[in-house]
PDB file of N, CA, C and O in Angstrom:
ATOM      1  N   MET A   1       3.166  -8.085  30.816  1.00  0.00           N
ATOM      2  CA  MET A   1       3.568  -7.996  30.552  1.00  0.00           C
ATOM      3  C   MET A   1       3.802  -8.036  28.968  1.00  0.00           C
ATOM      4  O   MET A   1       3.073  -7.807  28.003  1.00  0.00           O
ATOM      5  N   LYS A   2       5.002  -8.389  29.105  1.00  0.00           N
ATOM      6  CA  LYS A   2       5.151  -9.053  27.820  1.00  0.00           C
ATOM      7  C   LYS A   2       5.143  -8.839  26.551  1.00  0.00           C
ATOM      8  O   LYS A   2       5.375  -8.149  25.559  1.00  0.00           O
ATOM      9  N   LYS A   3       4.480 -10.458  27.444  1.00  0.00           N
ATOM     10  CA  LYS A   3       3.686 -11.742  26.714  1.00  0.00           C
ATOM     11  C   LYS A   3       2.487 -10.949  25.795  1.00  0.00           C
ATOM     12  O   LYS A   3       2.222 -10.908  24.594  1.00  0.00           O
ATOM     13  N   VAL A   4       2.056 -10.498  26.715  1.00  0.00           N
ATOM     14  CA  VAL A   4       0.372 -10.076  26.341  1.00  0.00           C
ATOM     15  C   VAL A   4       0.998  -9.020  24.974  1.00  0.00           C
ATOM     16  O   VAL A   4       1.123  -9.269  23.775  1.00  0.00           O
ATOM     17  N   GLN A   5       1.254  -7.966  25.658  1.00  0.00           N
ATOM     18  CA  GLN A   5       1.666  -7.406  24.522  1.00  0.00           C
ATOM     19  C   GLN A   5       2.439  -7.927  22.508  1.00  0.00           C
ATOM     20  O   GLN A   5       2.239  -7.490  21.375  1.00  0.00           O
ATOM     21  N   GLN A   6       3.384  -9.134  23.168  1.00  0.00           N
ATOM     22  CA  GLN A   6       2.997  -9.605  21.704  1.00  0.00           C
ATOM     23  C   GLN A   6       2.029 -10.864  21.184  1.00  0.00           C
ATOM     24  O   GLN A   6       1.802 -11.237  20.033  1.00  0.00           O
ATOM     25  N   PHE A   7       1.472 -11.456  22.656  1.00  0.00           N
ATOM     26  CA  PHE A   7       0.067 -11.502  21.285  1.00  0.00           C
ATOM     27  C   PHE A   7      -0.715 -11.260  21.086  1.00  0.00           C
ATOM     28  O   PHE A   7      -1.567 -12.141  20.965  1.00  0.00           O
ATOM     29  N   ILE A   8      -1.143  -9.613  20.850  1.00  0.00           N
ATOM     30  CA  ILE A   8      -1.804  -8.606  20.388  1.00  0.00           C
ATOM     31  C   ILE A   8      -1.988  -8.391  20.241  1.00  0.00           C
ATOM     32  O   ILE A   8      -3.036  -7.746  20.207  1.00  0.00           O
ATOM     33  N   GLU A   9      -0.374  -8.821  19.499  1.00  0.00           N
ATOM     34  CA  GLU A   9       0.598  -8.162  18.894  1.00  0.00           C
ATOM     35  C   GLU A   9       1.108  -9.047  16.685  1.00  0.00           C
ATOM     36  O   GLU A   9       1.503  -8.756  15.556  1.00  0.00           O
ATOM     37  N   ASN A  10       0.526 -10.409  17.791  1.00  0.00           N
ATOM     38  CA  ASN A  10       0.511 -11.173  16.828  1.00  0.00           C
ATOM     39  C   ASN A  10      -0.567 -11.310  16.158  1.00  0.00           C
ATOM     40  O   ASN A  10      -0.719 -11.258  14.937  1.00  0.00           O
ATOM     41  N   GLN A  11      -1.741 -11.584  17.428  1.00  0.00           N
ATOM     42  CA  GLN A  11      -2.826 -11.335  16.730  1.00  0.00           C
ATOM     43  C   GLN A  11      -4.015 -10.066  16.056  1.00  0.00           C
ATOM     44  O   GLN A  11      -5.199 -10.152  15.728  1.00  0.00           O
ATOM     45  N   ALA A  12      -3.185  -9.104  16.056  1.00  0.00           N
ATOM     46  CA  ALA A  12      -3.207  -7.040  14.830  1.00  0.00           C
ATOM     47  C   ALA A  12      -2.444  -7.754  14.018  1.00  0.00           C
ATOM     48  O   ALA A  12      -1.686  -6.810  13.798  1.00  0.00           O
ATOM     49  N   PHE A  13      -2.091  -8.422  13.523  1.00  0.00           N
ATOM     50  CA  PHE A  13      -1.017  -8.563  12.114  1.00  0.00           C
ATOM     51  C   PHE A  13      -0.145  -7.769  11.886  1.00  0.00           C
ATOM     52  O   PHE A  13       0.423  -7.594  10.808  1.00  0.00           O
ATOM     53  N   GLY A  14       0.140  -6.883  13.511  1.00  0.00           N
ATOM     54  CA  GLY A  14       1.613  -6.372  13.347  1.00  0.00           C
ATOM     55  C   GLY A  14       1.857  -4.841  12.248  1.00  0.00           C
ATOM     56  O   GLY A  14       2.791  -4.308  11.648  1.00  0.00           O
ATOM     57  N   VAL A  15       1.006  -4.704  12.373  1.00  0.00           N
ATOM     58  CA  VAL A  15       0.617  -2.688  11.189  1.00  0.00           C
ATOM     59  C   VAL A  15       1.280  -1.858  11.383  1.00  0.00           C
ATOM     60  O   VAL A  15       2.078  -1.168  10.750  1.00  0.00           O
ATOM     61  N   CYS A  16       0.507  -2.022  13.419  1.00  0.00           N
ATOM     62  CA  CYS A  16       0.615  -0.837  13.850  1.00  0.00           C
ATOM     63  C   CYS A  16       2.812  -0.812  14.426  1.00  0.00           C
ATOM     64  O   CYS A  16       3.606   0.083  14.716  1.00  0.00           O
ATOM     65  N   THR A  17       2.855  -1.640  14.360  1.00  0.00           N
ATOM     66  CA  THR A  17       4.842  -1.399  14.798  1.00  0.00           C
ATOM     67  C   THR A  17       5.313  -1.531  13.317  1.00  0.00           C
ATOM     68  O   THR A  17       5.932  -0.595  12.811  1.00  0.00           O
ATOM     69  N   ARG A  18       5.012  -2.789  12.526  1.00  0.00           N
ATOM     70  CA  ARG A  18       5.528  -1.962  11.190  1.00  0.00           C
ATOM     71  C   ARG A  18       5.794  -0.196  11.486  1.00  0.00           C
ATOM     72  O   ARG A  18       6.727   0.607  11.463  1.00  0.00           O
ATOM     73  N   LEU A  19       4.838  -0.213  11.667  1.00  0.00           N
ATOM     74  CA  LEU A  19       4.303   1.362  10.707  1.00  0.00           C
ATOM     75  C   LEU A  19       5.587   1.953  12.413  1.00  0.00           C
ATOM     76  O   LEU A  19       6.650   2.572  12.372  1.00  0.00           O
ATOM     77  N   GLY A  20       5.151   1.638  13.108  1.00  0.00           N
ATOM     78  CA  GLY A  20       6.509   1.905  14.448  1.00  0.00           C
ATOM     79  C   GLY A  20       8.145   2.847  13.753  1.00  0.00           C
ATOM     80  O   GLY A  20       8.786   3.897  13.721  1.00  0.00           O
ATOM     81  N   GLU A  21       8.030   1.191  13.242  1.00  0.00           N
ATOM     82  CA  GLU A  21       8.955   0.609  12.902  1.00  0.00           C
ATOM     83  C   GLU A  21       9.846   2.036  11.424  1.00  0.00           C
ATOM     84  O   GLU A  21      10.990   2.478  11.527  1.00  0.00           O
ATOM     85  N   MET A  22       8.785   2.411  10.198  1.00  0.00           N
ATOM     86  CA  MET A  22       8.587   2.472   9.241  1.00  0.00           C
ATOM     87  C   MET A  22       9.406   4.247  10.113  1.00  0.00           C
ATOM     88  O   MET A  22      10.541   4.277  10.587  1.00  0.00           O
ATOM     89  N   MET A  23       8.376   5.540  10.083  1.00  0.00           N
ATOM     90  CA  MET A  23       7.818   6.684  10.526  1.00  0.00           C
ATOM     91  C   MET A  23       9.427   6.896  11.927  1.00  0.00           C
ATOM     92  O   MET A  23      10.343   7.706  12.071  1.00  0.00           O
ATOM     93  N   ASP A  24       9.049   5.894  12.502  1.00  0.00           N
ATOM     94  CA  ASP A  24      10.423   6.086  13.462  1.00  0.00           C
ATOM     95  C   ASP A  24       9.210   6.676  14.915  1.00  0.00           C
ATOM     96  O   ASP A  24       9.252   7.802  15.413  1.00  0.00           O
ATOM     97  N   LEU A  25       8.495   5.856  15.215  1.00  0.00           N
ATOM     98  CA  LEU A  25       7.849   6.406  16.002  1.00  0.00           C
ATOM     99  C   LEU A  25       7.597   5.304  17.463  1.00  0.00           C
ATOM    100  O   LEU A  25       7.994   4.141  17.394  1.00  0.00           O
ATOM    101  N   PRO A  26       6.863   5.865  18.816  1.00  0.00           N
ATOM    102  CA  PRO A  26       6.326   4.683  19.272  1.00  0.00           C
ATOM    103  C   PRO A  26       5.527   3.896  18.460  1.00  0.00           C
ATOM    104  O   PRO A  26       5.381   4.153  17.265  1.00  0.00           O
ATOM    105  N   THR A  27       4.932   2.837  19.082  1.00  0.00           N
ATOM    106  CA  THR A  27       3.885   1.950  18.324  1.00  0.00           C
ATOM    107  C   THR A  27       1.888   2.501  18.940  1.00  0.00           C
ATOM    108  O   THR A  27       0.810   2.931  18.529  1.00  0.00           O
ATOM    109  N   SER A  28       2.981   1.823  20.720  1.00  0.00           N
ATOM    110  CA  SER A  28       1.669   2.804  21.111  1.00  0.00           C
ATOM    111  C   SER A  28       1.021   4.182  21.064  1.00  0.00           C
ATOM    112  O   SER A  28      -0.066   4.202  21.642  1.00  0.00           O
ATOM    113  N   HIS A  29       1.491   5.598  20.406  1.00  0.00           N
ATOM    114  CA  HIS A  29       0.578   6.424  19.263  1.00  0.00           C
ATOM    115  C   HIS A  29       0.237   5.907  18.168  1.00  0.00           C
ATOM    116  O   HIS A  29      -0.641   6.378  17.445  1.00  0.00           O
ATOM    117  N   ILE A  30       1.064   4.614  17.860  1.00  0.00           N
ATOM    118  CA  ILE A  30      -0.141   4.937  16.352  1.00  0.00           C
ATOM    119  C   ILE A  30      -1.168   4.292  16.672  1.00  0.00           C
ATOM    120  O   ILE A  30      -2.231   4.539  16.104  1.00  0.00           O
ATOM    121  N   ARG A  31      -1.029   2.760  18.224  1.00  0.00           N
ATOM    122  CA  ARG A  31      -2.044   2.285  17.977  1.00  0.00           C
ATOM    123  C   ARG A  31      -3.466   3.101  19.083  1.00  0.00           C
ATOM    124  O   ARG A  31      -4.630   2.733  19.240  1.00  0.00           O
ATOM    125  N   ILE A  32      -2.693   4.322  19.685  1.00  0.00           N
ATOM    126  CA  ILE A  32      -3.541   5.919  20.457  1.00  0.00           C
ATOM    127  C   ILE A  32      -4.205   6.493  18.502  1.00  0.00           C
ATOM    128  O   ILE A  32      -5.321   6.900  18.824  1.00  0.00           O
ATOM    129  N   PHE A  33      -4.154   6.638  17.421  1.00  0.00           N
ATOM    130  CA  PHE A  33      -3.747   7.332  16.524  1.00  0.00           C
ATOM    131  C   PHE A  33      -5.263   6.686  16.426  1.00  0.00           C
ATOM    132  O   PHE A  33      -6.359   7.157  16.728  1.00  0.00           O
ATOM    133  N   PHE A  34      -4.880   5.443  15.891  1.00  0.00           N
ATOM    134  CA  PHE A  34      -5.805   4.617  15.109  1.00  0.00           C
ATOM    135  C   PHE A  34      -7.156   3.870  15.933  1.00  0.00           C
ATOM    136  O   PHE A  34      -7.859   3.156  15.218  1.00  0.00           O
ATOM    137  N   ILE A  35      -7.452   3.969  17.043  1.00  0.00           N
ATOM    138  CA  ILE A  35      -8.317   3.995  18.125  1.00  0.00           C
ATOM    139  C   ILE A  35      -9.077   5.280  17.411  1.00  0.00           C
ATOM    140  O   ILE A  35     -10.013   5.356  16.616  1.00  0.00           O
ATOM    141  N   TYR A  36      -7.786   6.770  18.418  1.00  0.00           N
ATOM    142  CA  TYR A  36      -9.085   7.486  18.099  1.00  0.00           C
ATOM    143  C   TYR A  36     -10.053   8.464  17.365  1.00  0.00           C
ATOM    144  O   TYR A  36     -11.009   9.170  17.683  1.00  0.00           O
ATOM    145  N   SER A  37      -9.317   8.158  16.172  1.00  0.00           N
ATOM    146  CA  SER A  37      -9.710   8.404  14.754  1.00  0.00           C
ATOM    147  C   SER A  37     -10.829   7.642  14.430  1.00  0.00           C
ATOM    148  O   SER A  37     -11.760   8.426  14.241  1.00  0.00           O
ATOM    149  N   SER A  38     -11.311   6.073  14.220  1.00  0.00           N
ATOM    150  CA  SER A  38     -11.465   5.074  15.127  1.00  0.00           C
ATOM    151  C   SER A  38     -12.849   5.386  15.057  1.00  0.00           C
ATOM    152  O   SER A  38     -13.700   4.973  14.269  1.00  0.00           O
ATOM    153  N   PHE A  39     -12.966   6.438  16.309  1.00  0.00           N
ATOM    154  CA  PHE A  39     -13.973   6.784  17.294  1.00  0.00           C
ATOM    155  C   PHE A  39     -15.042   8.253  15.842  1.00  0.00           C
ATOM    156  O   PHE A  39     -16.099   8.305  15.213  1.00  0.00           O
ATOM    157  N   LEU A  40     -13.926   9.006  16.041  1.00  0.00           N
ATOM    158  CA  LEU A  40     -13.904  10.570  15.034  1.00  0.00           C
ATOM    159  C   LEU A  40     -14.190  10.171  14.161  1.00  0.00           C
ATOM    160  O   LEU A  40     -15.185  10.830  13.858  1.00  0.00           O
ATOM    161  N   ALA A  41     -13.964   9.207  13.145  1.00  0.00           N
ATOM    162  CA  ALA A  41     -14.301   8.950  12.177  1.00  0.00           C
ATOM    163  C   ALA A  41     -15.310   7.759  11.367  1.00  0.00           C
ATOM    164  O   ALA A  41     -15.466   7.372  10.209  1.00  0.00           O
ATOM    165  N   PHE A  42     -15.833   7.468  12.619  1.00  0.00           N
ATOM    166  CA  PHE A  42     -17.367   6.374  12.046  1.00  0.00           C
ATOM    167  C   PHE A  42     -16.176   5.139  11.872  1.00  0.00           C
ATOM    168  O   PHE A  42     -16.049   4.561  10.793  1.00  0.00           O
ATOM    169  N   GLY A  43     -15.230   4.774  13.191  1.00  0.00           N
ATOM    170  CA  GLY A  43     -14.823   3.189  12.162  1.00  0.00           C
ATOM    171  C   GLY A  43     -13.606   2.814  10.895  1.00  0.00           C
ATOM    172  O   GLY A  43     -12.836   1.860  10.793  1.00  0.00           O
ATOM    173  N   SER A  44     -13.930   4.553   9.631  1.00  0.00           N
ATOM    174  CA  SER A  44     -13.044   4.434   8.206  1.00  0.00           C
ATOM    175  C   SER A  44     -12.088   3.944   8.586  1.00  0.00           C
ATOM    176  O   SER A  44     -11.662   2.905   8.083  1.00  0.00           O
ATOM    177  N   PRO A  45     -11.469   4.590   9.619  1.00  0.00           N
ATOM    178  CA  PRO A  45     -10.111   4.185  10.381  1.00  0.00           C
ATOM    179  C   PRO A  45      -9.500   2.425   9.633  1.00  0.00           C
ATOM    180  O   PRO A  45      -8.661   1.990   8.845  1.00  0.00           O
ATOM    181  N   ILE A  46     -10.839   1.833  10.737  1.00  0.00           N
ATOM    182  CA  ILE A  46     -10.371   0.154  10.304  1.00  0.00           C
ATOM    183  C   ILE A  46     -10.017  -0.330   8.868  1.00  0.00           C
ATOM    184  O   ILE A  46      -9.411  -1.337   8.500  1.00  0.00           O
ATOM    185  N   LEU A  47     -10.690   0.897   8.027  1.00  0.00           N
ATOM    186  CA  LEU A  47     -11.259  -0.145   7.537  1.00  0.00           C
ATOM    187  C   LEU A  47      -9.342   0.200   6.391  1.00  0.00           C
ATOM    188  O   LEU A  47      -8.611  -0.671   5.919  1.00  0.00           O
ATOM    189  N   LEU A  48      -9.183   1.506   6.342  1.00  0.00           N
ATOM    190  CA  LEU A  48      -6.959   1.744   6.500  1.00  0.00           C
ATOM    191  C   LEU A  48      -6.414   0.699   7.066  1.00  0.00           C
ATOM    192  O   LEU A  48      -5.356   0.268   6.609  1.00  0.00           O
ATOM    193  N   TYR A  49      -7.184  -0.068   8.451  1.00  0.00           N
ATOM    194  CA  TYR A  49      -5.908  -0.732   8.623  1.00  0.00           C
ATOM    195  C   TYR A  49      -6.164  -2.607   8.758  1.00  0.00           C
ATOM    196  O   TYR A  49      -5.377  -3.496   9.083  1.00  0.00           O
ATOM    197  N   LEU A  50      -7.750  -2.649   8.308  1.00  0.00           N
ATOM    198  CA  LEU A  50      -7.008  -4.245   7.942  1.00  0.00           C
ATOM    199  C   LEU A  50      -6.767  -4.105   5.589  1.00  0.00           C
ATOM    200  O   LEU A  50      -6.747  -5.130   4.908  1.00  0.00           O
ATOM    201  N   ALA A  51      -6.694  -3.296   5.236  1.00  0.00           N
ATOM    202  CA  ALA A  51      -6.025  -2.875   3.676  1.00  0.00           C
ATOM    203  C   ALA A  51      -4.723  -2.973   3.899  1.00  0.00           C
ATOM    204  O   ALA A  51      -3.948  -3.658   3.232  1.00  0.00           O
ATOM    205  N   LEU A  52      -4.404  -2.196   4.976  1.00  0.00           N
ATOM    206  CA  LEU A  52      -3.060  -2.558   5.287  1.00  0.00           C
ATOM    207  C   LEU A  52      -2.560  -3.604   5.987  1.00  0.00           C
ATOM    208  O   LEU A  52      -1.416  -3.441   6.412  1.00  0.00           O
ATOM    209  N   ALA A  53      -2.990  -4.430   6.180  1.00  0.00           N
ATOM    210  CA  ALA A  53      -2.990  -5.844   7.471  1.00  0.00           C
ATOM    211  C   ALA A  53      -3.298  -6.403   5.792  1.00  0.00           C
ATOM    212  O   ALA A  53      -3.100  -7.604   5.972  1.00  0.00           O
ATOM    213  N   PHE A  54      -3.386  -6.371   5.422  1.00  0.00           N
ATOM    214  CA  PHE A  54      -4.045  -7.281   3.949  1.00  0.00           C
ATOM    215  C   PHE A  54      -2.700  -7.512   3.328  1.00  0.00           C
ATOM    216  O   PHE A  54      -2.096  -8.584   3.309  1.00  0.00           O
ATOM    217  N   ILE A  55      -2.218  -6.104   2.708  1.00  0.00           N
ATOM    218  CA  ILE A  55      -1.097  -5.592   1.795  1.00  0.00           C
ATOM    219  C   ILE A  55       0.091  -6.055   2.699  1.00  0.00           C
ATOM    220  O   ILE A  55       0.799  -6.867   2.104  1.00  0.00           O
ATOM    221  N   ARG A  56       0.541  -5.749   4.056  1.00  0.00           N
ATOM    222  CA  ARG A  56       1.187  -6.983   4.326  1.00  0.00           C
ATOM    223  C   ARG A  56       1.736  -8.361   4.700  1.00  0.00           C
ATOM    224  O   ARG A  56       2.901  -8.667   4.955  1.00  0.00           O
ATOM    225  N   ASP A  57       0.313  -9.352   4.667  1.00  0.00           N
ATOM    226  CA  ASP A  57       0.418 -10.774   4.896  1.00  0.00           C
ATOM    227  C   ASP A  57       0.561 -10.942   2.930  1.00  0.00           C
ATOM    228  O   ASP A  57       1.301 -11.819   2.485  1.00  0.00           O
ATOM    229  N   VAL A  58      -0.092 -10.167   2.123  1.00  0.00           N
ATOM    230  CA  VAL A  58       0.578 -10.891   0.606  1.00  0.00           C
ATOM    231  C   VAL A  58       2.116 -10.364   0.469  1.00  0.00           C
ATOM    232  O   VAL A  58       2.687 -11.235  -0.187  1.00  0.00           O
ATOM    233  N   ARG A  59       2.843  -9.553   0.724  1.00  0.00           N
ATOM    234  CA  ARG A  59       3.772  -9.700   0.759  1.00  0.00           C
ATOM    235  C   ARG A  59       4.555 -10.734   1.359  1.00  0.00           C
ATOM    236  O   ARG A  59       5.068 -11.593   0.642  1.00  0.00           O
ATOM    237  N   LYS A  60       4.695 -10.741   2.560  1.00  0.00           N
ATOM    238  CA  LYS A  60       5.245 -12.055   3.966  1.00  0.00           C
ATOM    239  C   LYS A  60       4.852 -12.820   3.136  1.00  0.00           C
ATOM    240  O   LYS A  60       5.815 -13.538   2.862  1.00  0.00           O
ATOM    241  N   MET A  61       3.184 -13.383   2.001  1.00  0.00           N
ATOM    242  CA  MET A  61       3.244 -14.913   1.300  1.00  0.00           C
ATOM    243  C   MET A  61       4.170 -14.755   0.229  1.00  0.00           C
ATOM    244  O   MET A  61       4.769 -15.827   0.143  1.00  0.00           O
ATOM    245  N   LEU A  62       4.716 -13.717  -0.890  1.00  0.00           N
ATOM    246  CA  LEU A  62       5.041 -14.182  -1.907  1.00  0.00           C
ATOM    247  C   LEU A  62       6.646 -13.576  -1.628  1.00  0.00           C
ATOM    248  O   LEU A  62       7.501 -13.627  -2.512  1.00  0.00           O
ATOM    249  N   ARG A  63       6.941 -12.932  -0.099  1.00  0.00           N
ATOM    250  CA  ARG A  63       8.645 -13.437   0.664  1.00  0.00           C
ATOM    251  C   ARG A  63       9.084 -14.574   0.848  1.00  0.00           C
ATOM    252  O   ARG A  63      10.271 -14.880   0.954  1.00  0.00           O
ATOM    253  N   ARG A  64       8.045 -15.367   0.905  1.00  0.00           N
ATOM    254  CA  ARG A  64       8.106 -17.344   1.210  1.00  0.00           C
ATOM    255  C   ARG A  64       8.592 -17.450  -0.048  1.00  0.00           C
ATOM    256  O   ARG A  64       9.791 -17.668  -0.219  1.00  0.00           O
ATOM    257  N   GLY A  65       7.910 -17.340  -0.870  1.00  0.00           N
ATOM    258  CA  GLY A  65       8.413 -17.934  -2.497  1.00  0.00           C
ATOM    259  C   GLY A  65       6.323 -19.034  -2.939  1.00  0.00           C
ATOM    260  O   GLY A  65       6.121 -20.079  -3.557  1.00  0.00           O
ATOM    261  N   ARG A  66       5.496 -18.234  -2.358  1.00  0.00           N
ATOM    262  CA  ARG A  66       4.087 -18.992  -2.029  1.00  0.00           C
ATOM    263  C   ARG A  66       4.161 -17.941  -3.054  1.00  0.00           C
ATOM    264  O   ARG A  66       4.767 -16.973  -2.595  1.00  0.00           O
ATOM    265  N   SER A  67       3.631 -17.690  -4.731  1.00  0.00           N
ATOM    266  CA  SER A  67       3.371 -16.759  -5.412  1.00  0.00           C
ATOM    267  C   SER A  67       2.711 -17.380  -6.125  1.00  0.00           C
ATOM    268  O   SER A  67       2.275 -16.754  -7.092  1.00  0.00           O
ATOM    269  N   LYS A  68       2.310 -18.918  -6.005  1.00  0.00           N
ATOM    270  CA  LYS A  68       1.953 -19.688  -6.966  1.00  0.00           C
ATOM    271  C   LYS A  68       0.536 -19.625  -6.636  1.00  0.00           C
ATOM    272  O   LYS A  68       0.175 -20.079  -5.551  1.00  0.00           O
ATOM    273  N   TRP A  69      -0.554 -18.973  -7.669  1.00  0.00           N
ATOM    274  CA  TRP A  69      -1.486 -18.651  -7.358  1.00  0.00           C
ATOM    275  C   TRP A  69      -2.389 -20.801  -7.528  1.00  0.00           C
ATOM    276  O   TRP A  69      -1.787 -21.561  -8.287  1.00  0.00           O
ATOM    277  N   TYR A  70      -3.100 -21.111  -7.112  1.00  0.00           N
ATOM    278  CA  TYR A  70      -3.260 -22.841  -7.562  1.00  0.00           C
ATOM    279  C   TYR A  70      -5.120 -21.855  -7.510  1.00  0.00           C
ATOM    280  O   TYR A  70      -5.659 -21.011  -6.794  1.00  0.00           O
ATOM    281  N   TYR A  71      -5.342 -22.370  -8.300  1.00  0.00           N
ATOM    282  CA  TYR A  71      -7.887 -23.058  -8.203  1.00  0.00           C
ATOM    283  C   TYR A  71      -7.761 -23.926  -8.257  1.00  0.00           C
ATOM    284  O   TYR A  71      -8.724 -24.692  -8.247  1.00  0.00           O
TER     285      TYR A  71
END
């Protein structure tokens, strides 16, 4: 079960894990919040999730030293 959870977390950008670490909440509670709020708000939290994933990836890229943009 742990391998499946790691695979899903790696494919899902790690947003819920990072939020859980920052707010000291279990990751499962944050995932459930996103799922339920997506149904209640007709999918708009998915946009928030994707925006957070994008920001997280950009920050990770900048930390690696690839801050130069090539055109």
